[in-house]
C-alpha positions as CSV (number, residue, x, y, z in Angstrom):
1,M,4.8,19.7,-12.4
2,S,3.4,16.5,-13.7
3,A,-0.2,15.5,-13.0
4,C,1.2,12.3,-11.4
5,M,1.7,14.2,-8.2
6,E,-1.5,14.8,-6.2
7,E,-1.4,18.6,-6.1
8,P,0.7,21.3,-7.8
9,I,2.9,22.1,-4.8
10,Q,6.0,24.3,-4.8
11,F,8.9,22.3,-3.6
12,D,11.8,23.7,-1.7
13,I,14.8,21.4,-1.6
14,S,17.1,23.8,0.2
15,P,16.7,21.9,3.6
16,V,18.1,18.7,2.0
17,K,21.7,18.1,3.1
18,F,23.7,16.2,0.5
19,N,26.8,14.3,1.4
20,E,30.3,15.1,0.1
21,N,29.4,13.3,-3.2
22,G,26.3,15.4,-3.7
23,L,24.0,12.5,-2.8
24,V,21.3,11.9,-0.2
25,P,19.8,8.5,0.7
26,A,16.2,8.1,-0.2
27,I,13.8,5.4,1.1
28,A,10.7,4.5,-1.0
29,Q,7.6,3.5,1.0
30,D,4.3,2.3,-0.3
31,S,1.9,5.3,0.2
32,R,-1.1,2.9,0.6
33,T,0.3,0.2,2.9
34,S,3.4,2.0,4.6
35,E,5.5,-1.0,3.5
36,V,9.2,0.0,3.0
37,L,10.1,-0.9,-0.6
38,M,13.7,0.0,-1.2
39,M,16.6,2.4,-0.5
40,A,18.5,4.3,-3.2
41,W,20.4,7.5,-3.7
42,M,19.4,10.8,-5.2
43,D,21.3,13.9,-6.3
44,K,19.8,17.3,-6.9
45,V,19.0,16.5,-10.5
46,A,17.2,13.2,-9.5
47,I,15.1,15.2,-7.0
48,E,14.2,17.8,-9.6
49,K,13.4,15.2,-12.2
50,T,11.2,13.3,-9.7
51,I,9.3,16.5,-8.9
52,A,8.9,17.4,-12.6
53,T,7.7,14.0,-13.7
54,G,5.9,12.6,-10.6
55,R,7.9,9.4,-11.0
56,A,10.9,8.4,-8.9
57,H,14.3,9.0,-10.3
58,Y,17.5,8.1,-8.5
59,F,21.3,8.3,-9.0
60,S,23.2,5.1,-9.6
61,R,26.6,5.2,-8.0
62,S,27.8,2.1,-9.9
63,R,26.8,3.5,-13.3
64,G,27.4,7.1,-12.4
65,R,24.2,8.4,-13.9
66,L,20.6,9.3,-13.3
67,W,18.0,6.5,-13.7
68,Q,14.3,6.3,-13.5
69,K,12.8,3.4,-11.5
70,G,11.1,1.1,-14.0
71,E,12.9,2.5,-17.1
72,S,13.7,-1.1,-18.2
73,S,11.2,-3.2,-16.1
74,G,8.2,-1.0,-16.3
75,N,7.9,-1.1,-12.5
76,F,7.5,2.6,-12.1
77,Q,7.0,4.4,-8.8
78,E,4.4,7.2,-8.9
79,V,5.5,9.7,-6.2
80,R,2.7,11.1,-4.0
81,S,4.9,12.9,-1.4
82,I,8.5,13.7,-0.7
83,R,9.5,14.1,2.9
84,Y,12.8,14.7,4.7
85,D,13.9,13.7,8.2
86,C,14.7,16.0,11.2
87,D,18.4,16.3,10.1
88,G,17.5,16.9,6.5
89,D,20.0,14.2,5.4
90,T,17.5,11.4,4.4
91,L,14.5,11.5,2.1
92,L,11.3,9.5,2.3
93,L,9.4,9.0,-0.9
94,L,5.8,7.9,-0.6
95,V,5.0,6.1,-3.8
96,E,2.4,4.0,-5.6
97,P,4.5,1.1,-7.0
98,R,3.6,-0.2,-10.5
99,G,5.1,-3.5,-9.8
100,P,7.9,-5.1,-7.6
101,A,10.5,-2.7,-6.2
102,C,13.3,-5.3,-6.1
103,H,15.2,-6.4,-9.2
104,T,14.7,-10.0,-7.9
105,G,11.0,-9.7,-8.5
106,E,10.2,-9.4,-4.8
107,R,7.7,-6.7,-3.9
108,T,10.2,-5.1,-1.5
109,C,14.0,-5.3,-1.4
110,F,13.7,-6.1,2.4
111,Y,12.4,-9.6,2.0
112,R,15.0,-11.4,4.1
113,A,15.6,-11.4,7.8
114,L,19.0,-11.8,9.5
115,D,17.6,-14.5,11.8
116,G,16.6,-16.6,8.7
117,G,12.9,-16.4,9.6
118,E,10.1,-15.9,7.2
119,V,9.4,-12.3,6.4
120,K,5.6,-11.9,6.4
121,P,3.7,-8.7,5.5
122,S,2.5,-6.7,8.4
123,G,0.0,-3.8,8.9
124,P,-2.0,-2.7,5.9
125,A,0.4,-4.6,3.6
126,V,-1.3,-7.8,4.9
127,L,-4.5,-6.7,3.3
128,T,-2.8,-5.8,0.0
129,E,-1.1,-9.2,-0.2
130,L,-4.3,-11.0,0.8
131,M,-6.2,-9.2,-2.0
132,R,-3.6,-10.4,-4.4
133,V,-4.1,-14.0,-3.3
134,L,-7.9,-13.6,-3.5
135,A,-7.6,-12.4,-7.1
136,E,-5.6,-15.5,-7.9
137,R,-8.2,-17.8,-6.4
138,K,-10.7,-16.7,-9.0
139,D,-9.1,-19.2,-11.4
140,A,-8.8,-22.0,-8.8
141,D,-10.8,-25.2,-8.6
142,P,-13.9,-24.6,-6.3
143,A,-13.5,-28.2,-5.1
144,K,-10.0,-27.4,-3.8
145,S,-10.3,-23.7,-2.7
146,Y,-12.7,-22.3,-0.2
147,V,-12.4,-18.8,-1.8
148,A,-13.0,-20.2,-5.3
149,S,-16.1,-22.0,-4.0
150,L,-17.4,-18.6,-2.7
151,Y,-16.8,-17.0,-6.1
152,A,-18.6,-20.0,-7.8
153,R,-21.6,-19.6,-5.5
154,G,-21.9,-15.9,-6.2
155,L,-22.7,-12.7,-4.5
156,T,-25.6,-14.1,-2.4
157,K,-23.4,-16.7,-0.7
158,I,-20.7,-14.1,0.0
159,L,-23.3,-11.8,1.6
160,D,-24.7,-14.6,3.6
161,K,-21.2,-15.3,5.0
162,I,-20.7,-11.6,5.8
163,E,-24.0,-11.7,7.7
164,E,-23.0,-14.9,9.5
165,E,-19.6,-13.6,10.5
166,S,-21.1,-10.2,11.7
167,G,-23.4,-12.1,14.0
168,E,-20.6,-14.2,15.4
169,L,-18.6,-11.0,16.0
170,L,-21.5,-9.4,17.9
171,E,-21.8,-12.6,20.0
172,A,-18.1,-12.6,20.9
173,A,-18.3,-8.9,21.8
174,N,-21.2,-9.6,24.2
175,Y,-19.2,-12.3,25.9
176,N,-16.3,-9.8,26.5
177,D,-13.8,-12.2,25.1
178,N,-11.3,-10.0,23.4
179,G,-9.4,-12.8,21.8
180,Q,-12.5,-14.2,20.2
181,V,-13.5,-10.6,19.1
182,V,-10.2,-10.4,17.2
183,Y,-10.7,-13.9,15.7
184,E,-14.3,-13.1,14.6
185,L,-13.4,-9.7,13.3
186,S,-10.7,-11.2,11.2
187,D,-13.2,-13.7,9.7
188,L,-15.6,-10.8,8.9
189,L,-12.8,-8.7,7.4
190,F,-11.7,-11.7,5.3
191,H,-15.1,-12.2,3.8
192,C,-15.5,-8.5,3.2
193,L,-12.3,-8.6,1.2
194,V,-13.7,-11.5,-0.8
195,L,-16.7,-9.2,-1.6
196,L,-14.3,-6.4,-2.7
197,S,-12.4,-8.8,-4.9
198,L,-15.6,-10.2,-6.5
199,K,-16.7,-6.6,-7.4
200,G,-13.2,-5.7,-8.6
201,I,-12.7,-3.1,-5.9
202,G,-9.1,-2.6,-4.7
203,V,-8.3,-2.3,-1.0
204,D,-6.4,0.8,-1.9
205,E,-9.8,2.4,-2.7
206,V,-10.9,1.7,0.9
207,F,-7.6,3.2,2.2
208,G,-8.3,6.2,0.1
209,E,-11.8,6.7,1.4
210,L,-10.6,6.4,5.0
211,A,-7.8,8.9,4.3
212,R,-10.4,11.2,2.8
213,R,-12.5,11.1,6.0
214,F,-9.5,11.6,8.2
215,G,-9.8,14.8,10.2
216,I,-13.5,15.1,9.3
217,S,-16.0,14.8,12.1
218,G,-18.4,11.9,12.0
219,I,-21.3,14.4,12.2
220,A,-20.1,16.4,9.2
221,E,-19.5,13.2,7.2
222,K,-23.0,12.0,7.9
223,E,-24.5,15.3,6.9
224,A,-22.5,15.3,3.7
225,R,-24.1,11.9,2.8
226,G,-27.5,13.3,3.4
227,G,-27.8,11.9,7.0
228,K,-27.9,8.3,5.8
């Protein structure tokens, strides 16, 4: 199996129930943000090819052939896990996308709502999208962009803001105002993300570190770091 997959696991596709055309629906989900990216179809060959290469392959019903996501656009999907539902008739691919999932250029194919309302990112996807915007602000005019002004004033200013927002969070917590705690925590998180962006650290690295710690006791984690 390709090194693209996280671990050399033996896959058993016998639980997968294909329809009368030999296909099964497959949903691609961002493994870092849990954002649903797209839905496509897979046949047995597509599943086997995905496992062998570590990149998502699907079956095109309109063209009647196997296709690799990103084969023409370069927007590959690196597969980290393949799951199946309780009935075995739907697959879930947890992927790291190398670009937009939708042929329109949108990050996800599900960028429209039936009620006509604006579709905004939610959950961890908010942080990923915010990091993208913060990166763009590096080239903005400091006189017109608050974030650009922070970058221009450097690390010391950003650290000062983190210290300031930390104090305001503690103050809000002491007043037992939950709404204000959420507000101040959001301010603190925002400025921490600016720090990550300044240092070229992706939020996915933070997600990865939190995932690494999941299931590890705080005591064991502290001992592993030398009690710091």
